[in-house]
ZADOMAR-939864 format. One record per residue: residue number from 1; x, y, z of N, C-alpha, C in turn. Coordinates in nm, 2 decimals. Example, Ala and Ser with C-alpha at 12.3 -4.5 7.8 and 13.67 -1.06 7.14 Angstrom:
BEGIN
 resi    nc1    nc2    nc3   cac1   cac2   cac3    cc1    cc2    cc3
    1   1.32  -0.57   0.78   1.23  -0.45   0.78   1.32  -0.33   0.78
    2   1.28  -0.22   0.71   1.37  -0.11   0.71   1.29   0.00   0.79
END
This chain:
BEGIN
 resi    nc1    nc2    nc3   cac1   cac2   cac3    cc1    cc2    cc3
    1   8.19   4.47   0.97   8.29   4.50   0.85   8.23   4.39   0.76
    2   8.19   4.42   0.61   8.16   4.37   0.52   8.27   4.25   0.50
    3   8.22   4.11   0.45   8.25   4.02   0.45   8.20   3.95   0.31
    4   8.28   3.90   0.23   8.25   3.86   0.09   8.19   3.72   0.10
    5   8.18   3.64   0.22   8.17   3.51   0.23   8.02   3.50   0.31
    6   7.97   3.64   0.32   7.80   3.66   0.34   7.75   3.68   0.21
    7   7.60   3.61   0.20   7.55   3.63   0.05   7.51   3.76   0.05
    8   7.49   3.87   0.14   7.44   3.99   0.11   7.53   4.09   0.10
    9   7.56   4.10  -0.03   7.63   4.13  -0.10   7.62   4.30  -0.20
   10   7.69   4.39  -0.16   7.68   4.52  -0.26   7.70   4.51  -0.38
   11   7.68   4.55  -0.52   7.72   4.56  -0.64   7.84   4.58  -0.64
   12   7.93   4.67  -0.58   8.04   4.70  -0.57   8.14   4.56  -0.53
   13   8.15   4.48  -0.59   8.23   4.34  -0.51   8.37   4.35  -0.47
   14   8.44   4.44  -0.58   8.58   4.44  -0.57   8.62   4.58  -0.47
   15   8.54   4.64  -0.47   8.55   4.77  -0.36   8.56   4.72  -0.23
   16   8.43   4.63  -0.19   8.42   4.57  -0.08   8.52   4.46  -0.04
   17   8.55   4.40  -0.12   8.68   4.30  -0.12   8.81   4.36  -0.06
   18   8.84   4.50  -0.14   8.95   4.56  -0.05   8.95   4.59   0.04
   19   8.82   4.61   0.15   8.82   4.68   0.27   8.83   4.59   0.34
   20   8.76   4.44   0.29   8.78   4.32   0.41   8.89   4.29   0.40
   21   8.98   4.29   0.31   9.11   4.23   0.29   9.21   4.30   0.28
   22   9.24   4.41   0.32   9.32   4.53   0.33   9.46   4.48   0.40
   23   9.46   4.42   0.48   9.62   4.38   0.56   9.62   4.22   0.53
   24   9.58   4.18   0.40   9.63   4.01   0.38   9.74   4.03   0.30
   25   9.84   3.92   0.29   9.94   3.95   0.30   9.98   3.86   0.12
   26  10.08   3.87   0.04  10.06   3.81  -0.08  10.06   3.67  -0.11
   27  10.13   3.60  -0.20  10.16   3.49  -0.27  10.26   3.41  -0.17
   28  10.36   3.49  -0.10  10.44   3.43   0.01  10.39   3.41   0.15
   29  10.25   3.44   0.17  10.22   3.43   0.28  10.23   3.29   0.35
   30  10.28   3.29   0.49  10.29   3.15   0.56  10.18   3.10   0.62
   31  10.09   3.17   0.62   9.91   3.11   0.68   9.86   2.98   0.66
   32   9.92   2.93   0.50   9.89   2.80   0.48   9.95   2.78   0.35
   33  10.00   2.68   0.32  10.08   2.68   0.20   9.96   2.60   0.07
   34   9.99   2.62  -0.04   9.86   2.63  -0.12   9.83   2.49  -0.14
   35   9.89   2.35  -0.11   9.85   2.21  -0.13   9.85   2.16  -0.01
   36   9.87   2.24   0.12   9.86   2.17   0.19   9.75   2.14   0.29
   37   9.74   2.07   0.38   9.57   2.04   0.46   9.62   2.16   0.56
   38   9.48   2.15   0.63   9.46   2.21   0.75   9.54   2.23   0.85
   39   9.59   2.32   0.93   9.65   2.30   1.05   9.59   2.32   1.16
   40   9.58   2.22   1.27   9.52   2.20   1.38   9.52   2.30   1.48
   41   9.40   2.36   1.51   9.39   2.48   1.59   9.48   2.48   1.72
   42   9.52   2.59   1.76   9.57   2.56   1.91   9.49   2.55   2.01
   43   9.39   2.65   2.01   9.29   2.61   2.09   9.16   2.52   2.03
   44   9.18   2.37   2.08   9.07   2.27   2.06   8.94   2.29   2.10
   45   8.98   2.37   2.23   8.83   2.39   2.27   8.69   2.47   2.18
   46   8.75   2.51   2.07   8.66   2.58   2.02   8.59   2.49   1.85
   47   8.64   2.35   1.87   8.63   2.26   1.77   8.56   2.15   1.83
   48   8.42   2.10   1.82   8.36   1.99   1.88   8.41   1.85   1.83
   49   8.50   1.86   1.70   8.55   1.75   1.64   8.66   1.79   1.58
   50   8.78   1.74   1.57   8.91   1.76   1.53   8.93   1.64   1.41
   51   8.95   1.70   1.27   8.94   1.57   1.17   9.10   1.52   1.15
   52   9.12   1.41   1.13   9.26   1.35   1.10   9.28   1.29   0.98
   53   9.38   1.28   0.95   9.44   1.24   0.81   9.40   1.08   0.77
   54   9.26   1.04   0.84   9.27   0.90   0.85   9.22   0.90   0.69
   55   9.29   0.78   0.61   9.24   0.75   0.48   9.09   0.73   0.45
   56   9.02   0.68   0.57   8.86   0.66   0.54   8.79   0.77   0.53
   57   8.85   0.91   0.55   8.79   1.01   0.51   8.85   1.07   0.42
   58   8.89   1.03   0.32   8.98   1.10   0.22   8.90   1.03   0.09
   59   8.80   1.10   0.06   8.71   1.02  -0.08   8.70   1.10  -0.21
   60   8.65   1.04  -0.34   8.67   1.16  -0.43   8.56   1.26  -0.44
   61   8.50   1.31  -0.32   8.41   1.38  -0.31   8.52   1.54  -0.30
   62   8.44   1.64  -0.33   8.53   1.77  -0.31   8.46   1.88  -0.28
   63   8.50   1.97  -0.18   8.43   2.09  -0.16   8.51   2.22  -0.19
   64   8.46   2.28  -0.31   8.53   2.40  -0.34   8.47   2.54  -0.22
   65   8.57   2.60  -0.22   8.55   2.74  -0.12   8.63   2.85  -0.18
   66   8.60   2.94  -0.10   8.69   3.08  -0.10   8.80   3.10   0.01
   67   8.88   3.15  -0.04   9.01   3.21   0.09   9.11   3.29  -0.01
   68   9.16   3.38   0.09   9.27   3.50   0.05   9.37   3.43   0.08
   69   9.39   3.28   0.13   9.53   3.27   0.22   9.64   3.28   0.16
   70   9.61   3.28   0.00   9.77   3.31  -0.05   9.75   3.43  -0.17
   71   9.69   3.53  -0.14   9.68   3.67  -0.22   9.52   3.68  -0.23
   72   9.48   3.74  -0.36   9.36   3.75  -0.38   9.25   3.63  -0.36
   73   9.14   3.67  -0.34   9.01   3.59  -0.29   9.01   3.49  -0.45
   74   9.02   3.36  -0.36   9.04   3.28  -0.50   8.96   3.13  -0.45
   75   8.96   3.07  -0.57   8.85   2.94  -0.54   8.95   2.79  -0.53
   76   8.93   2.75  -0.40   9.03   2.65  -0.40   8.91   2.54  -0.37
   77   8.98   2.38  -0.39   8.89   2.26  -0.33   8.97   2.17  -0.26
   78   8.91   2.10  -0.15   8.95   2.03  -0.07   8.87   1.87  -0.04
   79   8.91   1.78   0.00   8.84   1.65   0.02   8.75   1.72   0.17
   80   8.61   1.63   0.19   8.54   1.66   0.30   8.61   1.66   0.45
   81   8.74   1.63   0.46   8.79   1.63   0.57   8.90   1.73   0.63
   82   8.89   1.83   0.48   8.96   1.97   0.50   9.11   1.92   0.44
   83   9.15   1.81   0.38   9.30   1.80   0.34   9.31   1.78   0.15
   84   9.41   1.77   0.12   9.43   1.78  -0.02   9.42   1.92  -0.07
   85   9.44   1.98   0.00   9.38   2.14  -0.09   9.45   2.17  -0.18
   86   9.37   2.25  -0.32   9.43   2.27  -0.43   9.38   2.42  -0.50
   87   9.46   2.50  -0.52   9.43   2.64  -0.56   9.34   2.60  -0.72
   88   9.24   2.65  -0.73   9.19   2.65  -0.87   9.20   2.78  -0.95
   89   9.20   2.90  -0.88   9.18   3.04  -0.95   9.30   3.08  -0.92
   90   9.39   3.16  -1.00   9.53   3.28  -0.96   9.47   3.40  -1.05
   91   9.36   3.47  -1.06   9.33   3.58  -1.14   9.40   3.68  -1.03
   92   9.44   3.80  -1.11   9.46   3.89  -1.01   9.35   3.97  -0.94
   93   9.20   3.95  -0.98   9.09   4.00  -0.93   9.03   3.88  -0.89
   94   8.95   3.90  -0.74   8.89   3.83  -0.66   8.79   3.75  -0.79
   95   8.75   3.64  -0.72   8.61   3.58  -0.73   8.55   3.54  -0.64
   96   8.42   3.50  -0.68   8.31   3.50  -0.58   8.19   3.34  -0.60
   97   8.15   3.30  -0.53   8.02   3.21  -0.54   8.05   3.08  -0.65
   98   8.14   3.02  -0.59   8.17   2.89  -0.68   8.06   2.76  -0.66
   99   8.03   2.75  -0.80   7.94   2.65  -0.84   7.97   2.53  -0.89
  100   7.91   2.39  -0.86   8.00   2.29  -0.93   7.90   2.25  -1.02
  101   7.93   2.18  -1.14   7.83   2.14  -1.25   7.78   1.99  -1.17
  102   7.69   1.97  -1.23   7.65   1.82  -1.16   7.72   1.72  -1.19
  103   7.83   1.71  -1.30   7.93   1.61  -1.37   8.06   1.64  -1.26
  104   8.05   1.74  -1.21   8.17   1.74  -1.12   8.28   1.79  -1.21
  105   8.30   1.80  -1.32   8.39   1.85  -1.43   8.41   1.99  -1.43
  106   8.31   2.08  -1.41   8.31   2.23  -1.43   8.30   2.30  -1.29
  107   8.36   2.45  -1.27   8.30   2.49  -1.14   8.28   2.66  -1.22
  108   8.17   2.71  -1.23   8.12   2.82  -1.24   8.17   2.94  -1.12
  109   8.17   3.07  -1.17   8.20   3.15  -1.03   8.15   3.30  -1.10
  110   8.15   3.39  -1.00   8.13   3.54  -1.01   8.26   3.58  -1.00
  111   8.29   3.67  -1.12   8.42   3.75  -1.14   8.41   3.89  -1.19
  112   8.45   4.00  -1.16   8.43   4.14  -1.19   8.47   4.15  -1.32
  113   8.41   4.19  -1.41   8.48   4.19  -1.58   8.44   4.38  -1.61
  114   8.57   4.39  -1.69   8.56   4.52  -1.71   8.56   4.55  -1.89
  115   8.51   4.66  -1.94   8.51   4.67  -2.04   8.53   4.84  -2.08
  116   8.67   4.87  -2.09   8.70   5.01  -2.08   8.70   5.07  -1.93
  117   8.61   5.18  -1.89   8.61   5.22  -1.80   8.45   5.17  -1.70
  118   8.41   5.08  -1.74   8.28   5.02  -1.74   8.30   4.88  -1.65
  119   8.24   4.81  -1.55   8.28   4.69  -1.47   8.13   4.62  -1.47
  120   8.12   4.52  -1.47   7.99   4.42  -1.40   8.03   4.30  -1.36
  121   7.98   4.25  -1.28   8.01   4.11  -1.23   7.93   4.00  -1.33
  122   8.01   3.95  -1.39   7.99   3.83  -1.46   8.02   3.68  -1.44
  123   8.04   3.59  -1.55   8.03   3.45  -1.50   8.18   3.38  -1.58
  124   8.25   3.34  -1.47   8.38   3.28  -1.53   8.38   3.13  -1.51
  125   8.43   3.04  -1.57   8.43   2.92  -1.56   8.61   2.86  -1.57
  126   8.58   2.75  -1.48   8.69   2.68  -1.47   8.67   2.54  -1.47
  127   8.80   2.47  -1.53   8.78   2.29  -1.53   8.80   2.28  -1.38
  128   8.78   2.14  -1.33   8.77   2.10  -1.18   8.92   2.10  -1.12
  129   9.00   2.09  -1.22   9.15   2.12  -1.19   9.20   2.24  -1.23
  130   9.10   2.31  -1.25   9.17   2.48  -1.23   9.18   2.53  -1.40
  131   9.22   2.42  -1.49   9.25   2.48  -1.62   9.14   2.53  -1.73
  132   9.16   2.55  -1.79   9.06   2.63  -1.91   8.98   2.74  -1.83
  133   9.03   2.83  -1.74   8.94   2.97  -1.72   8.89   3.04  -1.84
  134   8.79   3.11  -1.85   8.74   3.15  -1.92   8.60   3.20  -1.92
  135   8.57   3.31  -1.97   8.43   3.39  -1.98   8.34   3.27  -2.01
  136   8.22   3.28  -1.98   8.08   3.19  -2.05   8.05   3.27  -2.17
  137   8.06   3.40  -2.21   8.04   3.46  -2.29   8.15   3.55  -2.36
  138   8.16   3.58  -2.47   8.28   3.64  -2.53   8.29   3.78  -2.46
  139   8.13   3.84  -2.50   8.14   3.99  -2.46   8.09   4.03  -2.30
  140   8.09   4.13  -2.26   8.04   4.13  -2.16   7.90   4.15  -2.15
  141   7.81   4.12  -2.02   7.68   4.11  -2.04   7.64   4.25  -2.02
  142   7.53   4.30  -2.07   7.48   4.41  -2.04   7.40   4.45  -1.89
  143   7.39   4.32  -1.80   7.36   4.34  -1.68   7.48   4.25  -1.58
  144   7.50   4.28  -1.46   7.55   4.25  -1.34   7.47   4.10  -1.34
  145   7.56   4.01  -1.34   7.51   3.86  -1.33   7.59   3.84  -1.15
  146   7.52   3.76  -1.06   7.56   3.67  -1.01   7.46   3.55  -0.95
  147   7.54   3.47  -0.86   7.43   3.37  -0.79   7.46   3.24  -0.89
  148   7.56   3.23  -0.96   7.50   3.09  -1.06   7.51   2.96  -1.00
  149   7.42   2.89  -1.09   7.38   2.77  -1.02   7.36   2.66  -1.17
  150   7.41   2.55  -1.16   7.40   2.47  -1.26   7.28   2.37  -1.29
  151   7.20   2.37  -1.42   7.13   2.29  -1.47   7.19   2.14  -1.44
  152   7.10   2.05  -1.40   7.15   1.92  -1.40   7.24   1.88  -1.51
  153   7.16   1.91  -1.63   7.21   1.85  -1.77   7.34   1.94  -1.81
  154   7.33   2.02  -1.76   7.48   2.10  -1.79   7.47   2.20  -1.87
  155   7.34   2.20  -1.97   7.34   2.30  -2.07   7.32   2.45  -2.03
  156   7.28   2.48  -1.91   7.25   2.61  -1.90   7.28   2.65  -1.71
  157   7.31   2.77  -1.69   7.32   2.81  -1.55   7.20   2.86  -1.49
  158   7.16   2.88  -1.42   7.04   3.00  -1.35   7.16   3.09  -1.29
  159   7.10   3.22  -1.28   7.16   3.33  -1.27   7.07   3.43  -1.18
  160   7.11   3.54  -1.12   7.04   3.65  -1.09   7.10   3.77  -1.15
  161   7.01   3.83  -1.25   7.03   3.94  -1.31   6.97   4.07  -1.29
  162   7.05   4.18  -1.26   7.03   4.33  -1.20   6.95   4.40  -1.31
  163   6.82   4.43  -1.32   6.78   4.54  -1.40   6.70   4.65  -1.29
  164   6.82   4.74  -1.28   6.77   4.83  -1.17   6.59   4.87  -1.16
  165   6.53   4.89  -1.04   6.61   4.83  -0.90   6.60   4.71  -0.85
  166   6.56   4.61  -0.96   6.53   4.45  -0.91   6.62   4.35  -0.97
  167   6.62   4.25  -0.91   6.70   4.15  -0.94   6.63   4.05  -1.00
  168   6.61   3.97  -1.10   6.56   3.88  -1.17   6.63   3.75  -1.16
  169   6.54   3.63  -1.22   6.59   3.50  -1.22   6.61   3.49  -1.37
  170   6.73   3.45  -1.42   6.76   3.45  -1.57   6.82   3.29  -1.59
  171   6.82   3.26  -1.70   6.94   3.13  -1.75   7.01   3.18  -1.87
  172   7.16   3.13  -1.82   7.27   3.17  -1.94   7.29   3.03  -1.99
  173   7.26   3.04  -2.12   7.32   2.91  -2.21   7.45   2.92  -2.23
  174   7.50   2.78  -2.19   7.66   2.75  -2.18   7.72   2.72  -2.32
  175   7.63   2.69  -2.44   7.70   2.67  -2.59   7.69   2.82  -2.68
  176   7.55   2.90  -2.63   7.53   3.00  -2.72   7.59   3.13  -2.65
  177   7.61   3.11  -2.49   7.61   3.24  -2.44   7.49   3.35  -2.40
  178   7.36   3.30  -2.43   7.26   3.37  -2.47   7.23   3.39  -2.29
  179   7.14   3.51  -2.27   7.12   3.52  -2.17   6.96   3.57  -2.18
  180   6.84   3.46  -2.10   6.71   3.50  -2.09   6.69   3.49  -1.95
  181   6.54   3.62  -1.94   6.48   3.60  -1.84   6.36   3.51  -1.80
  182   6.37   3.42  -1.68   6.27   3.35  -1.65   6.14   3.41  -1.67
  183   6.03   3.37  -1.71   5.94   3.41  -1.71   5.82   3.34  -1.68
  184   5.72   3.40  -1.55   5.60   3.33  -1.57   5.50   3.42  -1.60
  185   5.38   3.39  -1.57   5.25   3.45  -1.67   5.27   3.60  -1.59
  186   5.28   3.71  -1.67   5.28   3.82  -1.62   5.41   3.88  -1.59
  187   5.54   3.85  -1.66   5.68   3.87  -1.66   5.76   3.82  -1.55
  188   5.90   3.88  -1.61   6.01   3.79  -1.50   5.96   3.79  -1.38
  189   6.06   3.67  -1.35   6.06   3.62  -1.25   6.17   3.73  -1.12
  190   6.11   3.81  -1.02   6.18   3.86  -0.94   6.19   3.83  -0.80
  191   6.34   3.82  -0.81   6.45   3.74  -0.68   6.58   3.71  -0.71
  192   6.62   3.63  -0.62   6.78   3.60  -0.63   6.79   3.44  -0.57
  193   6.95   3.39  -0.61   6.99   3.29  -0.56   6.91   3.19  -0.59
  194   6.88   3.15  -0.74   6.79   3.02  -0.77   6.90   2.90  -0.82
  195   6.80   2.78  -0.76   6.90   2.66  -0.79   6.80   2.56  -0.82
  196   6.84   2.44  -0.89   6.71   2.34  -0.92   6.75   2.20  -0.85
  197   6.62   2.14  -0.86   6.63   2.03  -0.76   6.71   1.93  -0.85
  198   6.76   1.83  -0.81   6.85   1.73  -0.87   6.79   1.69  -1.00
  199   6.68   1.67  -1.00   6.56   1.63  -1.09   6.56   1.73  -1.21
  200   6.58   1.83  -1.22   6.55   1.97  -1.27   6.46   2.01  -1.33
  201   6.32   1.97  -1.25   6.18   1.99  -1.23   6.15   2.13  -1.16
  202   6.22   2.17  -1.06   6.19   2.25  -0.96   6.32   2.38  -0.93
  203   6.27   2.47  -0.92   6.37   2.58  -0.89   6.32   2.66  -0.79
  204   6.43   2.68  -0.66   6.40   2.75  -0.53   6.50   2.89  -0.53
  205   6.45   2.96  -0.48   6.51   3.08  -0.47   6.46   3.21  -0.40
  206   6.50   3.32  -0.33   6.46   3.39  -0.27   6.38   3.51  -0.29
  207   6.27   3.53  -0.26   6.15   3.61  -0.31   6.20   3.78  -0.29
  208   6.16   3.84  -0.38   6.20   3.96  -0.40   6.21   4.05  -0.23
  209   6.13   4.07  -0.19   6.14   4.10  -0.06   6.29   4.05   0.06
  210   6.33   3.96  -0.02   6.40   3.87   0.12   6.38   3.78   0.20
  211   6.22   3.81   0.20   6.16   3.71   0.37   6.11   3.60   0.28
  212   6.08   3.56   0.18   6.02   3.42   0.16   6.13   3.34   0.07
  213   6.11   3.22   0.09   6.17   3.11   0.00   6.09   3.09  -0.09
  214   6.09   3.07  -0.20   6.00   3.06  -0.31   6.04   2.93  -0.40
  215   5.92   2.88  -0.43   5.98   2.78  -0.57   5.88   2.77  -0.70
  216   5.90   2.75  -0.79   5.88   2.75  -0.92   5.90   2.64  -1.03
  217   5.83   2.58  -1.10   5.83   2.51  -1.21   5.93   2.52  -1.29
  218   6.01   2.45  -1.35   6.11   2.51  -1.46   6.05   2.61  -1.61
  219   5.94   2.59  -1.63   5.84   2.69  -1.70   5.81   2.78  -1.65
  220   5.81   2.84  -1.55   5.76   2.94  -1.44   5.61   2.97  -1.40
  221   5.56   2.82  -1.40   5.42   2.77  -1.39   5.46   2.73  -1.21
  222   5.36   2.70  -1.14   5.32   2.65  -1.05   5.42   2.73  -0.94
  223   5.41   2.86  -0.88   5.47   2.89  -0.78   5.39   2.89  -0.64
  224   5.47   2.93  -0.56   5.42   2.86  -0.44   5.55   2.91  -0.34
  225   5.53   2.93  -0.21   5.63   3.00  -0.11   5.65   2.88  -0.01
  226   5.76   2.82  -0.02   5.79   2.71   0.07   5.83   2.77   0.21
  227   5.89   2.88   0.26   5.90   2.95   0.36   5.88   3.08   0.38
  228   5.86   3.14   0.49   5.83   3.31   0.48   5.85   3.35   0.62
  229   5.95   3.42   0.62   6.01   3.50   0.74   5.94   3.64   0.78
  230   5.92   3.63   0.91   5.84   3.79   1.00   5.93   3.83   0.98
  231   6.07   3.85   1.01   6.16   3.92   1.05   6.28   3.94   0.96
  232   6.39   3.90   1.00   6.54   3.89   0.92   6.52   3.79   0.78
  233   6.60   3.87   0.70   6.59   3.81   0.55   6.59   3.67   0.57
  234   6.61   3.57   0.45   6.65   3.47   0.39   6.74   3.48   0.28
  235   6.82   3.33   0.27   6.91   3.36   0.19   6.94   3.19   0.13
  236   6.99   3.19   0.01   7.08   3.05  -0.03   7.00   2.95   0.00
  237   6.87   2.95  -0.08   6.75   2.80  -0.05   6.81   2.69  -0.18
  238   6.84   2.54  -0.13   6.88   2.45  -0.18   6.84   2.32  -0.12
  239   6.79   2.25  -0.25   6.72   2.14  -0.24   6.83   2.03  -0.20
  240   6.79   1.95  -0.09   6.86   1.84  -0.09   6.88   1.75  -0.19
  241   6.95   1.64  -0.20   6.99   1.55  -0.32   6.85   1.48  -0.34
  242   6.79   1.45  -0.24   6.66   1.35  -0.27   6.52   1.45  -0.29
  243   6.53   1.58  -0.29   6.44   1.68  -0.31   6.34   1.69  -0.20
  244   6.34   1.65  -0.10   6.25   1.64   0.01   6.27   1.73   0.10
  245   6.37   1.80   0.12   6.40   1.89   0.20   6.49   2.00   0.14
  246   6.49   2.14   0.20   6.55   2.26   0.16   6.61   2.32   0.26
  247   6.74   2.35   0.27   6.82   2.44   0.39   6.83   2.59   0.34
  248   6.84   2.68   0.40   6.84   2.81   0.36   6.92   2.89   0.51
  249   6.97   3.01   0.49   7.01   3.11   0.59   6.90   3.19   0.61
  250   6.89   3.23   0.77   6.81   3.34   0.78   6.88   3.40   0.90
  251   6.84   3.54   0.87   6.93   3.64   1.00   6.92   3.79   0.94
  252   6.97   3.86   1.01   6.98   3.98   0.98   7.14   4.02   0.88
  253   7.09   4.10   0.79   7.19   4.15   0.72   7.33   4.19   0.77
  254   7.45   4.10   0.74   7.55   4.13   0.79   7.57   4.07   0.95
  255   7.46   4.03   1.00   7.46   3.97   1.15   7.45   3.86   1.19
  256   7.42   3.80   1.29   7.42   3.66   1.36   7.33   3.57   1.25
  257   7.37   3.55   1.12   7.27   3.47   1.06   7.27   3.31   1.11
  258   7.18   3.21   1.05   7.14   3.07   1.14   7.12   3.00   0.98
  259   7.15   2.86   1.01   7.13   2.79   0.93   6.97   2.72   0.94
  260   6.90   2.67   0.86   6.76   2.62   0.89   6.74   2.55   0.77
  261   6.68   2.41   0.84   6.63   2.30   0.72   6.47   2.26   0.74
  262   6.40   2.28   0.62   6.23   2.27   0.60   6.26   2.13   0.52
  263   6.16   2.06   0.59   6.10   1.89   0.56   6.01   1.92   0.47
  264   5.98   1.93   0.34   5.88   1.97   0.25   5.76   1.86   0.28
  265   5.80   1.77   0.32   5.68   1.64   0.35   5.61   1.70   0.47
  266   5.68   1.70   0.55   5.62   1.73   0.70   5.59   1.86   0.73
  267   5.64   1.97   0.67   5.64   2.07   0.69   5.73   2.13   0.83
  268   5.82   2.06   0.85   5.86   2.09   0.98   5.99   2.15   0.95
  269   6.03   2.30   1.03   6.13   2.36   1.00   6.22   2.36   1.11
  270   6.38   2.28   1.09   6.46   2.28   1.22   6.57   2.36   1.21
  271   6.61   2.43   1.30   6.71   2.56   1.32   6.82   2.45   1.38
  272   6.96   2.46   1.26   7.07   2.37   1.30   7.16   2.42   1.36
  273   7.17   2.55   1.37   7.27   2.62   1.46   7.23   2.73   1.53
  274   7.31   2.78   1.62   7.26   2.89   1.75   7.37   2.93   1.82
  275   7.45   2.92   1.72   7.59   3.02   1.81   7.60   3.16   1.80
  276   7.66   3.22   1.85   7.65   3.40   1.91   7.70   3.45   1.79
  277   7.80   3.37   1.71   7.82   3.42   1.57   7.76   3.38   1.44
  278   7.78   3.46   1.31   7.72   3.42   1.19   7.76   3.30   1.14
  279   7.64   3.19   1.11   7.66   3.07   1.07   7.56   3.09   0.94
  280   7.66   3.01   0.83   7.55   3.05   0.71   7.63   2.99   0.58
  281   7.58   3.00   0.47   7.65   2.95   0.34   7.62   2.79   0.27
  282   7.51   2.70   0.36   7.50   2.60   0.38   7.51   2.52   0.22
  283   7.56   2.39   0.24   7.58   2.30   0.08   7.55   2.16   0.12
  284   7.46   2.12   0.05   7.44   1.95   0.10   7.57   1.86   0.06
  285   7.56   1.76   0.13   7.64   1.61   0.08   7.57   1.56  -0.02
  286   7.68   1.48  -0.10   7.59   1.40  -0.20   7.49   1.29  -0.18
  287   7.50   1.26  -0.02   7.42   1.14   0.00   7.31   1.25   0.08
  288   7.32   1.38   0.13   7.22   1.47   0.18   7.24   1.44   0.39
  289   7.33   1.36   0.41   7.34   1.32   0.54   7.41   1.45   0.64
  290   7.50   1.55   0.56   7.58   1.64   0.59   7.57   1.76   0.51
  291   7.57   1.89   0.61   7.61   2.00   0.54   7.74   2.07   0.58
  292   7.78   2.13   0.51   7.90   2.20   0.50   7.84   2.37   0.48
  293   7.92   2.43   0.60   7.86   2.59   0.60   8.01   2.67   0.69
  294   7.99   2.79   0.62   8.07   2.86   0.72   8.02   2.92   0.84
  295   8.12   2.96   0.96   8.11   3.00   1.07   8.20   3.07   1.12
  296   8.13   3.18   1.21   8.24   3.28   1.26   8.24   3.26   1.41
  297   8.23   3.14   1.47   8.19   3.09   1.60   8.34   3.12   1.67
  298   8.46   3.07   1.57   8.59   3.07   1.68   8.67   3.20   1.62
  299   8.63   3.32   1.55   8.70   3.43   1.52   8.67   3.45   1.34
  300   8.78   3.42   1.25   8.77   3.43   1.14   8.68   3.33   1.04
  301   8.59   3.33   0.96   8.52   3.26   0.91   8.58   3.13   0.88
  302   8.54   3.03   0.90   8.58   2.89   0.85   8.49   2.81   0.83
  303   8.52   2.70   0.80   8.43   2.60   0.68   8.44   2.49   0.79
  304   8.31   2.42   0.84   8.27   2.33   0.93   8.17   2.24   0.83
  305   8.16   2.13   0.90   8.06   2.00   0.86   7.96   1.98   1.00
  306   7.87   1.92   0.93   7.74   1.89   1.05   7.65   1.80   0.98
  307   7.55   1.74   1.09   7.45   1.65   1.08   7.36   1.75   0.99
  308   7.29   1.70   0.86   7.19   1.78   0.82   7.04   1.75   0.87
  309   7.02   1.68   0.97   6.88   1.64   1.05   6.91   1.70   1.17
  310   7.05   1.73   1.25   7.02   1.77   1.39   7.15   1.88   1.40
  311   7.24   1.89   1.31   7.32   2.01   1.34   7.43   1.93   1.42
  312   7.43   1.83   1.46   7.55   1.75   1.57   7.62   1.70   1.49
  313   7.76   1.64   1.54   7.85   1.59   1.49   7.91   1.69   1.41
  314   7.96   1.82   1.48   8.01   1.95   1.43   8.15   1.94   1.41
  315   8.21   1.94   1.30   8.36   1.90   1.24   8.38   2.05   1.19
  316   8.50   2.11   1.26   8.60   2.19   1.16   8.69   2.14   1.07
  317   8.66   2.20   0.95   8.77   2.13   0.84   8.84   2.25   0.81
  318   8.87   2.37   0.80   8.97   2.45   0.77   9.01   2.52   0.90
  319   9.16   2.55   0.93   9.21   2.62   1.01   9.30   2.72   0.98
  320   9.28   2.83   0.94   9.36   2.93   0.92   9.31   3.05   0.98
  321   9.39   3.17   0.98   9.40   3.27   1.05   9.32   3.41   0.97
  322   9.25   3.35   0.86   9.22   3.42   0.73   9.06   3.36   0.73
  323   8.96   3.47   0.71   8.82   3.41   0.67   8.84   3.33   0.56
  324   8.76   3.24   0.56   8.75   3.13   0.43   8.58   3.07   0.43
  325   8.55   3.05   0.32   8.41   3.05   0.32   8.33   3.00   0.20
  326   8.21   3.02   0.19   8.14   3.00   0.04   8.15   2.82  -0.02
  327   8.17   2.77   0.10   8.20   2.60   0.07   8.07   2.56  -0.05
  328   8.10   2.47  -0.10   8.01   2.42  -0.21   8.09   2.27  -0.25
  329   7.97   2.16  -0.19   8.01   2.01  -0.20   7.99   2.00  -0.30
  330   8.06   1.90  -0.43   8.06   1.84  -0.52   7.92   1.75  -0.56
  331   7.90   1.68  -0.64   7.76   1.63  -0.64   7.80   1.48  -0.63
END
């Protein structure tokens, strides 16, 4: 069944969410209190390392993630050990694809927006504490917008824009609300899931056939292919904080995906996960030493952390009976 925590989603996000969470309970659900830490699982054999409430694990860093634990699919945040969970969005309709600004003060996300009988996916913003929720522009965009990712200077977001039958890379100006297509020589850049390196000089994205991880300079020049798959699609490429590596997901649509990291200096590609269930949606820790990701290896999708070099030191940090995912580490 379709899950909104996997990146390969149809345009009809709301309908797919209804199918996935038809059995979810409302705000009185006993699955997990809104502001409580994770409950250790009954079967500890599913987890290589179990987090504790050790004060040393509680830091200023936060991981934003998606969960239906208290009703509609909402954005929450927690510390890297899985404690101090706080719900940030309480909209009646679901939200998707949270993305931290580089100053860690705002989170952008995708939300379905209606204008009469017409709906499109658009960009919704909240402060890091969940306040000041608002659309990025006053009127609904003429296009479906997804995959928000902040520019390091906070002036704009990179997005995926849908012009049938293709997705293009676009820029969404925060101050004006203007949306423009990224243009290399010869036309707009066809692809999805764009993101900057920390220096704001390079953009990584998924190529038009979903079989390549591509790179382009911010002005649209210097295109190169960083990774090419001969079979299953790739998704969600993200530069490491030092810009020397890139993480991405590879695997069949809706199937057993895995997390890979490529060293851009040596060209070595390392497969970090190899469970019999889907693993994906990886996000870098601020120091680049760890990745947070979602996995279905123990049943419903849950969030784990692991070494970004070896895939070792695997630690499960959410413990609920509903699928949670789409983790995004603060900068």
